[in-house]
C-alpha positions in Angstrom: -39.0 -17.2 -4.4 -39.5 -14.4 -7.6 -37.1 -12.3 -5.5 -34.3 -15.9 -4.5 -34.6 -16.6 -8.0 -33.8 -12.9 -9.6 -31.1 -12.7 -6.8 -29.7 -16.1 -7.6 -29.8 -15.5 -11.9 -28.1 -12.2 -11.0 -25.3 -14.6 -8.7 -24.8 -16.6 -11.8 -24.4 -14.0 -13.8 -22.4 -11.7 -11.6 -19.5 -14.2 -11.3 -19.5 -15.1 -14.9 -19.1 -12.1 -15.8 -16.2 -11.0 -13.2 -14.7 -14.4 -13.9 -14.6 -13.4 -18.2 -13.2 -9.9 -16.9 -10.4 -11.1 -14.0 -9.4 -14.4 -15.0 -8.9 -17.1 -12.9 -9.3 -17.2 -9.2 -6.6 -20.3 -8.5 -5.3 -18.5 -5.8 -8.4 -19.2 -3.5 -7.9 -22.7 -2.8 -4.6 -21.8 -0.8 -6.2 -19.1 1.4 -8.8 -20.9 2.5 -12.4 -19.8 4.0 -12.6 -16.1 6.0 -12.1 -15.9 9.5 -15.9 -15.0 10.0 -18.8 -15.5 7.9 -20.2 -12.0 9.2 -19.7 -8.9 7.1 -21.0 -5.5 8.3 -21.1 -2.6 4.9 -22.7 0.5 4.8 -26.0 0.9 2.8 -25.1 3.9 0.2 -27.5 6.0 -1.1 -25.6 7.4 -4.2 -23.8 5.7 -7.0 -20.6 6.4 -5.9 -21.0 3.4 -3.6 -22.2 1.1 -6.3 -19.3 -1.9 -6.0 -20.6 -1.9 -2.7 -23.9 -2.0 -2.9 -23.6 -4.4 -5.6 -21.1 -6.6 -4.4 -23.8 -9.0 -1.8 -23.8 -11.9 -4.6 -20.6 -11.5 -4.8 -19.3 -11.4 -1.6 -21.7 -14.8 -1.1 -19.5 -16.0 -3.6 -16.5 -15.9 -1.1 -18.2 -17.1 1.8 -19.7 -14.5 3.8 -23.2 -15.8 4.7 -24.5 -13.2 6.7 -24.0 -9.9 5.2 -25.2 -6.9 6.3 -26.1 -3.6 5.4 -26.4 -0.3 7.8 -27.7 2.4 7.5 -27.7 5.9 9.6 -24.3 5.4 10.4 -22.1 7.7 12.7 -18.9 9.4 11.1 -16.7 6.9 12.6 -18.5 3.6 11.9 -15.7 2.3 10.3 -13.6 2.9 13.6 -15.7 2.3 16.2 -16.2 -1.3 14.7 -20.7 -0.7 13.6 -19.1 -1.8 10.4 -16.2 -3.3 9.0 -15.2 -1.6 5.9 -16.2 1.8 4.2 -15.2 4.1 1.1 -14.5 7.4 1.2 -12.6 9.8 -0.5 -9.0 10.5 0.0 -8.8 13.4 1.5 -11.3 12.4 4.0 -9.3 9.1 4.9 -6.1 11.7 5.2 -7.7 13.8 7.8 -8.8 10.5 9.4 -6.1 8.8 10.1 -4.0 12.3 11.1 -6.7 12.5 13.7 -5.4 8.9 14.5 -8.6 7.4 14.0 -8.0 3.4 14.2 -8.7 2.9 10.0 -6.7 1.3 7.3 -6.6 2.4 3.8 -6.5 -0.4 1.8 -7.2 0.2 -2.2 -8.7 3.0 -4.2 -11.8 1.9 -6.4 -12.4 4.9 -9.2 -11.5 8.9 -9.7 -14.1 11.6 -8.4 -17.1 11.8 -9.1 -18.1 15.7 -7.9 -19.0 18.2 -9.5 -18.8 21.9 -8.0 -22.2 23.9 -8.9 -22.4 27.7 -8.4 -25.0 30.3 -8.8 -24.5 33.4 -11.1 -22.0 35.4 -11.8 -19.7 32.9 -9.8 -18.1 31.5 -12.8 -14.6 30.0 -11.7 -13.3 28.8 -8.1 -11.3 32.3 -7.3 -14.8 33.7 -7.3 -15.9 31.9 -4.2 -13.8 34.5 -1.9 -16.5 36.3 0.2 -19.4 34.0 -0.7 -21.6 31.2 1.2 -20.6 27.6 0.2 -22.5 24.7 1.4 -21.5 21.6 2.9 -22.9 18.1 4.3 -23.4 18.1 8.0 -20.0 19.7 9.9 -16.5 20.9 8.7 -14.3 18.0 8.4 -16.5 15.6 5.8 -15.0 15.5 2.3 -17.1 17.9 0.3 -15.5 20.3 3.1 -11.9 18.7 2.8 -11.8 18.7 -1.0 -13.4 22.0 -1.8 -10.5 23.2 0.9 -7.9 22.0 -1.1 -9.7 23.1 -4.3 -9.8 27.2 -3.2 -6.4 26.6 -1.7 -5.2 25.3 -5.0 -6.2 28.9 -7.1 -5.2 31.1 -3.9 -7.4 31.3 -1.5 -7.2 30.8 2.1 -10.5 28.4 2.6 -10.2 29.6 6.7 -11.0 33.0 5.5 -12.3 33.4 2.4 -15.0 31.3 2.3 -18.2 31.4 4.7 -18.7 27.7 5.3 -22.1 27.0 6.0 -23.6 23.7 7.4 -26.8 22.3 8.3 -27.4 18.9 10.1 -30.7 18.2 9.1 -30.9 20.4 5.2 -28.7 19.0 2.6 -26.8 21.2 1.0 -28.2 20.7 -2.3 -31.5 21.9 -1.0 -30.0 24.8 1.1 -28.6 25.9 -2.9 -31.7 25.5 -4.4 -33.4 27.8 -2.3 -30.5 30.6 -3.2 -29.5 30.0 1.0 -25.6 29.5 -0.3 -23.8 30.3 -3.4 -22.0 27.2 -3.9 -21.4 23.5 -3.1 -19.6 20.3 -4.2 -22.8 17.9 -5.2 -22.3 14.5 -4.8 -24.8 11.6 -7.1 -27.1 11.7 -8.4 -27.5 15.5 -6.9 -25.9 16.7 -10.3 -28.3 15.1 -12.6 -31.2 16.6 -10.3 -29.6 19.9 -10.1 -29.4 19.5 -14.3 -32.3 18.0 -14.7 -33.8 21.2 -12.8 -32.1 23.8 -14.2 -30.3 25.2 -11.5 -27.3 26.7 -10.8 -24.4 25.5 -13.3 -21.4 23.6 -13.0 -17.6 24.5 -12.8 -15.5 21.9 -12.0 -15.7 18.0 -12.5 -13.0 16.2 -10.1 -13.3 13.0 -12.6 -12.4 15.3 -15.5 -10.8 18.5 -14.5 -6.9 18.2 -14.0 -5.3 17.5 -11.5 -7.7 16.0 -9.7 -8.9 13.9 -12.0 -5.3 12.2 -12.4 -6.0 11.2 -8.9 -7.8 8.4 -7.1 -10.7 9.9 -5.3 -12.4 6.9 -3.6 -10.8 5.1 -1.1 -11.8 1.4 0.3 -11.0 1.3 4.1 -11.7 -0.7 6.8 -11.5 -0.8 10.9 -8.1 -1.2 12.0 -8.4 -3.9 14.2 -10.2 -6.2 12.1 -8.2 -6.2 9.5 -5.1 -6.8 11.3 -7.4 -9.7 12.6 -8.9 -10.9 9.6 -6.6 -10.8 6.7 -8.4 -13.7 4.6 -12.0 -11.8 5.4 -10.0 -8.7 3.8 -8.7 -9.4 1.1 -12.3 -11.7 0.2 -14.1 -8.4 0.8 -12.0 -6.3 -1.4 -12.3 -9.4 -4.5 -15.7 -8.7 -4.3 -15.4 -5.4 -4.5 -12.9 -4.8 -6.8 -15.1 -7.3 -9.1 -18.3 -5.5 -8.8 -16.3 -2.2 -9.6 -15.6 -4.2 -13.0 -18.8 -5.1 -13.9 -19.9 -1.5 -13.3 -17.4 -0.7 -16.2 -18.6 -3.4 -18.4 -22.5 -3.3 -17.7 -23.3 -0.4 -16.4 -27.5 -1.3 -17.8 -27.0 -4.4 -15.9 -25.3 -2.3 -12.8 -28.0 0.2 -12.8 -31.1 -1.6 -13.3 -29.8 -3.7 -10.0 -29.3 -0.1 -8.0 -32.4 0.6 -8.2 -33.8 -3.0 -8.1 -31.9 -3.3 -4.3 -33.4 0.0 -3.0 -29.8 1.9 -3.5 -31.3 4.1 -6.5 -34.5 5.7 -7.2 -34.1 6.6 -10.7 -32.5 4.3 -14.1 -31.6 7.2 -15.7 -29.2 8.6 -13.2 -27.5 5.5 -12.2 -27.3 4.4 -15.7 -25.6 8.1 -16.5 -23.1 8.0 -13.4 -22.3 4.1 -14.2 -21.2 5.0 -17.9 -18.8 7.9 -17.0 -17.2 7.0 -13.3 -14.4 4.7 -15.1 -14.8 1.8 -12.2 -12.0 -0.1 -13.6 -9.5 2.6 -12.7 -8.3 1.1 -9.6 -5.9 -1.3 -12.3 -4.4 1.6 -13.6 -4.2 4.7 -10.5 -2.1 4.3 -7.7 -4.1 4.4 -5.0 -0.9 5.5 -2.4 -0.2 8.7 -4.7 -4.1 10.0 -3.9 -3.5 9.7 -0.1 0.1 11.5 -1.2 -1.3 13.7 -3.2 -4.6 15.0 -0.6 -2.5 14.6 2.3 -0.2 16.9 1.5 -2.8 19.6 0.2 -4.5 19.3 3.5 -1.1 19.7 5.1 -0.6 23.4 2.8 -4.0 24.5 4.6 -3.1 23.6 8.2 -5.9 20.9 7.9 -3.6 18.0 9.3 -0.4 18.0 10.8 1.3 14.9 10.4 3.4 14.3 6.8 2.1 12.8 4.0 5.2 10.0 4.9 3.7 9.5 8.2 0.0 9.0 6.8 1.3 6.2 4.7 3.3 4.7 6.5 1.2 4.4 9.6 -2.7 3.9 8.0 -1.8 2.3 4.7 -1.7 -1.5 3.5 -1.5 -2.1 0.2 -0.7 -5.8 0.5 -4.3 -6.8 -0.3 -4.7 -5.1 -3.5 -1.6 -5.8 -4.7 -1.6 -10.0 -4.1 -5.1 -9.6 -6.1 -3.6 -7.1 -8.9 -1.0 -10.1 -9.5 -4.0 -12.5 -9.2 -6.7 -11.0 -11.2 -4.0 -9.9 -14.0 -5.2 -6.5 -13.6 
């Protein structure tokens, strides 16, 4: 009973906060109910995906009665239909669309939260030439793709100049802490932990350093078939996620505590720090098409995607839901 009361209290608070931040939802009555009341989402053990982690009560308010958070997902979980929606970097989404994966990019959520950490004597990106760089699991994941285009930006050949080290069982942060790699792109809460342990130094922050900070990093996307067959459910999912993102921006203390209470974050101080630093309300001002175009072009230049940015945008994105919500929510 205490848990139910706590969740009901948060639902009332979240909906009230969302209404205050975003205005009325007069168009809701015209949409009709979602085509399905079941929704499957990934479970995020990090702060970047906080809007999804905190959206459960808002999703209930959107008519979803069976909300399932799925852990231990495959890389192509959305394409395979294991879950219906997910958040990933614009670089990863462009890479997957070029590979023909049946996903559809729907909206941007916030700029980057990655930070590049390195051991001495590395001082700059150009110093990564010939160095061991840790990446999660395998080539083609977000950390690898982002760092590849970052390296190319300063004249390095990501295929020849960097020794990529991947492990399916050991995280790149552990490899970095043990000195087995010279650098890696840290993902929250890894930067906070590394600073607390005084390991390495940050040499690039995608959230503050240009040109990376000028583009959305986190993109919401869905299974292509689900989006096509469930347009009302898709729009309602996006509405809940964007409202949750605004709550993260407006009430980071409450959001951080909810992440801890629900088991999505271990430490309140780390969660609060990232929620306060990431501009979660940037979905209102940034254009997700610009992000997909930017990263698709960078990946095309280094030979990691074959399609042109125009092809990827035309075949793998649908911004209609976002455009409707921006008008409805007066973004």
